[in-house]
N, C-alpha and C positions, 0 to 999 in steps of 0.2 A: 723484485721477486726474491732475491737472496735475503734481503732484510726481513721480508714477511716470513720466510721459512725460519730465519733466526729467531724472530719473536715467538713463533709457535713452539720451537724447541725449548727456548728459555722458560716459557710459561709452563710447559709440560714438566720440565725439571723441577721448577719451584713447587708446582702442585704436588708432585710425588714426594718431594722433600718434606713439605709441610704435613702431609698425611703421616709420613713415617715419624716425624717429630711429635706429632699429636699422640701416636700410639706409644712412643717412648715415654712421654710425660705421663700418660694414663697408667702405664705399667709402674712408673716410678712412684706414683701416688699410692699405689696399693702394695708396694714392697717396703722393706726396711730401709734404714738410712744408707747403708752401703750400696744396696741395689739402686736406690734413688740417684746416688752420686754417679754410679756406673752408667745408668741410663742417660743422665744429663750429659756426661762426657761423650757418650756415643752420639747423641743428638748434635752436639757442637761439632764433632768430627764430621758428621754428615753434611753440615752446613759448609765446613771448610772444603770438603770434597766437591760439593756442588759448586763452590766458588771457582775451584781449579778447573772443573769440567766446563763450566760456563765460559771462562776466559779462553779455554782452548777452542770452544765452538765459535766464539766471537772472532778470534784470531783467524781461524780457517775461513770464516765468511768474509772477513776483511780482505784476505789475500785473493779469494775468488772474485770479489767485487773489483779489485784493482786489476786483476788479469783480464777481466771482461772489458773494462774501460781501456786498458792498454791496447787491446785488439781493435778498438774503434779508431777511425781516421781522424776524429775530432778530439782525441784525448789530449789534455794539457795539464800543466801544473796546478792551475786554479781549480779545475774540476777534481783533480786528485786530492787537493787540500780540503775541498768541501766534503768529499766522501769520508776522508779521515776524521774530519770534525764531527760528522754525523755518527761515525762508529764510536768515537771517544765519548760522545754524549750518551749513547745507549749503554756503553760499558760503565760509565760513572753512575748512571741511573740504576743499573742492575746491581752494582757493588753496594750502593747506598741501601738498596732494598735488603740485601743479604746482611749488611751490618745492623740494620734495624731489626731484622728477624732474630739475629743473635742476642741483641739486647732484650727483646721481648721474651725470648726463650729463657734467658737468665732470670728475668723478673717473674715469669710464670713458674719457674722451678722453685724459686725462693718462696713464692706465695703458696704453692702447692704443699711444700714441706711444712710450712707454718700451719696451714689450714688442716692438714692431715691429722694433727694431734687432737683437733676439736670437732671434726666432722666425721660422720659415718660414711659408708661406702656409697649410699644413695646420693648424698650431697656431692661427693667427689665426682660421680658419674655425670650428674647434672652439670657441674662446672666444666667437665671435659667436653660435653656436647656443645655448650655455649662457646668454649674456646675453639672447637672445631669449626663451628659456623662462622665465627669471626675471622679465622685464618683463611677459610675458603673465600669469604667475601673480599678480603684484602688481596688475595691472589687474583680474583676476577678483575678487580679494579686495576691492579698492576698490569695484567694482560691487555686490557683495553687501552690503557695509556701507552704501553709499549707498541701496540699495533698502530695506534694513531700516529705516533712519532715516526714509526717505520715508513708508513705510507707517505707522510709529508716529506721525509728525506728522499724517498724514491721519486716523488713528483719533482722535487727540486733538481735532482740529477738529470731526469728526463728533459726538463725544461732547458737546462744548461746545454745538454747535448744538442737539442733542437736549435738553440740560438747559435751555437758554434757551427752547426751545419749550414745554416743560412748565411753566416758570415763568410765561410769558405766558398760557398756557392757564388756569392757576390764577387769575391776576389777573383775567382776563376773567370767569371763573365767579363770583368774589367780587363783582365790579362788578355783574354781572347780578342776583345775589341782593339786593344793596343797593338797586338800582333797583326791583326787584319789591316790596320791602318799602315803599319810598317811595310807589309807586303805590297799594298797599293802604291806606296811611295817608291819602293824599290823597283816595281814593275816599270814605272815611267822612266826611272833612271837608266834601267837596262835598255829601254827603247831609244833613249837619247844616244847612248854609246853605240848601239847597233846602227842607228841611222847615220851617225857620223862615219862609221866604217863603210857602210853601203853607198851612201850618197856623197861621201867625201866632204860633208859639211854638217854642222850642228843645226838641227831643226828647233824652232821655238816650241814652247809647250803646247800651244793650240794646234800646231801642225802635226806633231807626233801623236797627240791625243786623237786627232782625226784619222791618222794612219791606222792606229790601233782599232778604232771603231769601224773603219772601212774594211779592215782585214777580217774582223769578227763577222761583219755582215756578209762578206764574200764567202767565208767558211760556212756560214749558216745556209746560204743559198745552195752551196755545193753538197750539203748534207754531211759535212764533216762531223758534226756533233751527234748525228743520229746513227752513226756507224757503231 
């Protein structure tokens, strides 16, 4: 659940960022060279700010995921390592997308500055609309990929937790059976010691087992267990 929320937040940040970048480029195409350069610098700064904000969000989600798992009775180092690997994968994927966006922005800026000298406002607006559609399409593809990887990571963690639970459950059952066997063995040892003190001699195993059985039957007849 934490990873799903993370993917939605990251997708929202990137969508807003790309729309702002698109507007910045559009304004740059219609302004003079100085304003173009300022708009481009602002767009790059927006991407850097988004990078820092995204890393902060990922870090918080990572800590929350670890705290959730640490509160689980089946938490172990292997499970922690798998969660950290999934977070690292998502982080690298996101940073790669931001780096790619920075390069595309630089190329688009250079292209817009060159084309601005030879094209009129109508052509520029048409190119801007095409750029906008392409950016939004890439954002949607990235969002779908991130959501898919997030669900896969979540399913992997849930499966690991389930496996660890069954393993612990089996270990508890084995321990219980061993302890019950010890109790049975100790009970007959106690009867041997007691019979020696009471009768002045040690009874063989069959005899003291029969004494125990007879005593239980007698107690049952007298209603001792129903009181």
